[in-house]
N, C-alpha and C positions, 0 to 999 in steps of 0.2 A: 368490594370495589372492582368494577370491571375495567380492565385496561385493554385497549386495542393497540397493537403494535403494527405500524405500517412500514413495510420495507418494499424496495423495488422488486427483489426476488429473494425468496427464502432458499438460500443455497450456501455452500461452503464459503466461509469468509469470516473476518474478524468481527464486524458489527453484528452479523447474524449469530455468531457464537455468543456474543454478549446478550442478545435477546433471548436465546435459548437458555443461557445460564440464569437469567433473571426469572424466566417462567418456571424453571425447575427449582429455584431456591427461595423465591419470595414465599412467605407463609401462605399455604393454600387456604387456611381458614380466614384469611384477610383479603386475598386477591383472587380474581378470576381473569382469564386471558383469552384474547382472540388475536390471531395473526392474519393480517391481510397483505397479500403480495399484489403489487400493481401488475406484475406479469404472471409468473407461475411459481408454484411451490415445488421443490425437489424432494427427494427422500431424506434430505437433511432434517426435515420436520420430525423424523423418527427419533431424533436425539432428545426430543421433548418427552420426558418420562412421567409428568404429572397427568392426571386424568382431567377430562372435561375441558380440553382446549380445542376450540374450533378454528378451522383454517378456511380461508377464502382466497381465491385468485381472480383478478379482474381482467386478465388477458389483454393488457395494454398493447396496442400496436406500436411498432417501431416509429420513432419520430413523434410528431404532434398527434395526440388522440384526446380531444376534448371530452369525448363521451365517457372516458374512464373516470373523470371527476364526477360526472352525473351518477355513474354506477356506484362510486364511493359514497356520495351523498345519500343515495337511496339506502345503501347498506348500513351506514351509520345511523340513519333515522330508524332503521329496524332494530339495530343492536342496542342503541341508547347507552353508550359507554360513559363512564365517569371521566376517563382520561384517554386522549389520543397521544400516542408516543410515536413520532415520526423519526426516521433515521436517514441522515444525509440528504444532499440536495435533491436527489431523484424523487424523494417522497415529500419534500417540503411543501409543494403546491397542495398537498392534501389538507393543509391547515384551513384553507378557505372553505371547502365543502364541510369540514368539521364544524366550523363556526356557524355555517348556514344550517347545519343539522342540529345545532343546539348543544354540542359537546361542551360540558362545563370547563374542562381544563385541557389545554393543548401544550405538550412538551416536545421540543425538537432536540435531537442529538446530532452533533457533528463529530464523526469518527475519523475524519481525515479527508484530504483532497485527492482527486484522481489525476491520472496522467495528462488529461486535457487542460488541467488548471493547477499545476504543481504548487505555485506560490500564492494561489487565491487572488490573483489580480485581474482575472477576466471581468471586464466591465459589465457584460450582460448578466453574469451570474451574481456579481456584487449587487447590481440593481435589483435583481429578482429577490435576493435575500433581504435587502432593505425594504422592499415593498411588502414582503410577507411577514417580517418580524413583528409588526403590530398585532398580528393574529395569534401570536405565540405568547404563552405566559412565562415559560422558562426555556432557556437553551442550555443544553449540556455540552460542555467541551471535555473531551477525553484527554487533553494534554494542555499544559500551560501555553504552549505555542499557539494552539487553536483558540484558547481563551483570549490571548492578547490580540490575535488577528480579528476575532469577532468584535472586540471592543474598538480597535483602532481603524480597521479597514471596512468592516461591515457596518460599523457605527451602532452596534447594539448597546442598549443601556446596560452598564455593568451590573446593575441590580438584577437583571434577568439572567445573567450568566452563572452557571453552576459548574464548577470544576469537579468532575468525578473520574478519577483515573481507573482504567480497566484493571480487573483482577481475575485470577484464575484459581481453580481448585487443583491441588496436586498432592499426591502422597509423598511422604518423606523418603527420598532415595538414600541408600547406603552411601556413606561418605567415600569418595575416591573409588567408586565401584563401576568402572567401565565394564559393560557387559556385551562383548562382541557377539555372543550367541543370539542376541535379540535381532541381529541383522541376518539371521540364518535363512530368511526367505529370499535373499539376494540370488539372482540368477548367476552371479559371478562369485565363486567361493573365495576369491581374493578379498572380498569385503568382510569376510568372517574371521580373518586372522587376528589373533591377539597382538600381533606385532605391527599392525597397521595403525596409522594415525588418521582418524576420520574427521574431516571438516564437513559440517552439514548445515543445511538451511531448510526452512519449511515455508511454503507459501504458494499462492496461485501464480501460475506462470503467465504473468501479464507484463507489459513494458514497464509500468511504474515500479514493479518489484525488481527489475533490472538484474535477473539472474545471469544474464550474459556478462555483466561486469564481474561477477564472482567467478565465472568460468575462465575469463581472461586473467583474473588475478591468480587463480590456481595454476594456470599455465605459466604465468610469469614467476610464480613462487618456485617452480621446478628449476628455473634458471639461476636462482640466487645462490651465493656461496654457502657451502656447508649443508646444502639440502640433498638428502638422499631420497629421490622421488619414488623409489621402488615401493616404499611402504605407505605412500600418501594416497588417500582416497577422498573423493568428493561425492556427497550424497545430497540430492535435492528431493525433498519430500513434497510432492504436489503435482498438479497437472494444470493444463490450460492451453490457450490458443498458441502460445509460443513454444510448445514442447518440441516440435519438429525442428524449428529454427535453432533451438538450443542444442539439440542433439547433433545437428549439422555443424554448428560452430565447434563443438567439442571434437568432432571428427576431423575438421579442417586443421585444428590445433594439435591433433595427434594425441589427445588425452581421453578419447572415448572409452578406452579400456580401464580408466581410473574413475569414470563417472557413472553413477547410477541415478537415473531419474525414476522414482518409484511409482509415480501416479498417486491418486488420492489414497490415503490410508486412514484406517480407524485406530491404528496403534501407534500414533505419533510419539507418545511417551516412551514407548520401547525403543524407537529409533533414537530419541534424544539420549537415552541411557547408553546407547552404543556409540555416541559421538565423543570426541575429545574436545571439540571446539565448535561453537555455533557462529555463523556469519549471516548478517543481514545487509544486502547491497542496495536497498530501496532508494528511489529518487524522492519519495515523499511518504510520510507516515503520520499517524496520530500517536496513539500509544499502542504499539503492536503487541498483540497477545503472544505471538511466537517468541519474542524476546523474553517475556515474563515466564513462559513455559520453560525456556532454556535456563533462566535463572533458578526456577524452582527445581530443575534437575541438576543444579550445581555445575553448570557449564559456564566457562568464560565466554564473552561475546565480543566479536569484532563487527562493528556496524557503522553505517554511514550516519553522519551527524545531521539528521533531518527530523523535522517535526518534534515530537516529544521524546525521541530516542535518547537525547543527552540527559534526560532525567532518569532514564532506566539504567543506562550504561555509564558508570562512573569511570572516566578515562584513567587508566593506570591502576585502578582498584578492583573493578569487577570485569574489566575488558578494555577494549580500545576503540576509539572513535576515529573515523577517517572521512574525508570529503566524498560526496557522491560522484559517480561517473569517473572515478580515478582508480583504475585497476592496479597501477603501480603502487600507490599508497596502501591499498588494501593488501596487496601481496606482501609488502614489507611488514605490515601488522601481523599477518598470518605467520610470517617467518619467525617472529619472536616466540610464538607458542610451539612451533615445530621444533625449535632449537632448545627450548627450555620447558620440559614437561611439568616441572614443579610450579612454574608460573601459572599455568592453567589450573592446577589443583588449588592453589592459594586463592586466585581470583574467582574460581568457581564457588568455593566455599563462601567467599564474601558476597557473591551474587545471590546465593541461597539465603543468606542472612538478611540481605536487603529485601528480597521477596517476602520473607516472613514478616518483616517490619511494616511494609507499605503496600504490597500488591496481591494480597490474598482475596479470594472470591468473597469471603465473609465481609470484608471491609467495603467492597464495591456494592454488594447487595444491600448492606445497611444504609448506605448513602442514597441509593435509589429508593428504598423503602421510605425513608424520611421525606425525600422530595415528593414522591407520589402522595403520601398521606397529608403532608402539610399543605401542598398545593390545593388539594380538594377541600381541606378544612378551611383554608382562607377564602375559597369561593363560596362555600355554603354557610360560613359562620361569621 
C-alpha cells in the first residue's frame, strides 16, 4: 500500500513528528511511503530511518500559488498512491488535485489550530474546510476538542471523524532520577548544579506557543513568599522567530542569568531527565507531543488548559492546569512544586503511568494502521 503524506513543510514540529513516527513504525512489508512538501523539506527528513522513502518538494510561493496544485496533480498521477494523507489546513486544498488524479482514498488530519485562528472561528477558513470536506473520506482529530469542533463548527459528518490521540515512544526512565549531568552542555555551569530546581519547556518559539508568558511567570515566581530564587532555573528547548524577543524580555526582567534557550536539540529526552517540572504556556494546542514526552519522563506538568491539554494533564493528579495568557496563575501553580518537591515526584509517577496506559506510540500507530487498511478495503471491496 502506497501512502503519500502531504505537509506544508517537512521541518521540526508536532505533526511532522507524527508523520515521521508513522513512516518509521508502520510495518514495511505492508506500507510504502512518499512525503511531499508544498514548500521545502529540511534535514528533519533524516529522522526517517526506513528505506525506500521518496521525498518531493513543490516549492510553493508565498501567498496564492495556483500552479502548485497543478504540480501536485501531475506528481500524484505519476505516483499513483493508494492513499493521500494531508496534514492541517495548509495542505487541505491538496485533496482536490488528489481526486482529479484518481487517488482512491483521501484522509485529512487536524493536528491543531495556529495563532491566526486560535478558536477556529475564522469564517474564511471554516468555509474552505466545509467546501473541501466532501473530497475527504476520513478526517483525523488528534484531540476530543478538535473532534467536537469539526462536528459542530465545521459541520463534518460525525461518521467521517476519527479520534486518534498522538503517542510517542520512550524508554523507561529510572524513578525519581533527576540527572543534572544531562544539562552539562549548558554554557552556564549554574544549570548543572544538583541543588537547582529546573523548570523547562520544549517547543518552537512562535507566538502561539507563548513562551513569553512562561518567562513572565518565572519572574513573578521569584517574588512570591517562601521562594529562594537563587536555585531556580528556566530552560527553553527550541528555536524560532521569537528567540531574540524572548531573550530581550528576560534581560528586561533581570532573569537572563537564570534562563537558557538551547536552540534546536536532538537530545530532548536528556533535557527532560534534567528537569524537575515541565511547563507548557501555549495559547492553542491539539494533543501536544511535548507534554506526552514529559509524562513519559515522569515529570509533573503545569500547562494552559487549551485544546486537548486537559485530557493529558489531570489537574491535581499529574500536574496543574491554568488559564492561557495569565502569568500570575501560572506562577502560583509553579510555586506549589517549588515549595513541595515530593508533590512533583508523586504527580510525575502518576503522569508516567497515564502515558503507559493511553499515549504510547504503539497505540497510535495501530489506530492509523487500521484506518489506512480499512479505508482502502472499503473502497476496493
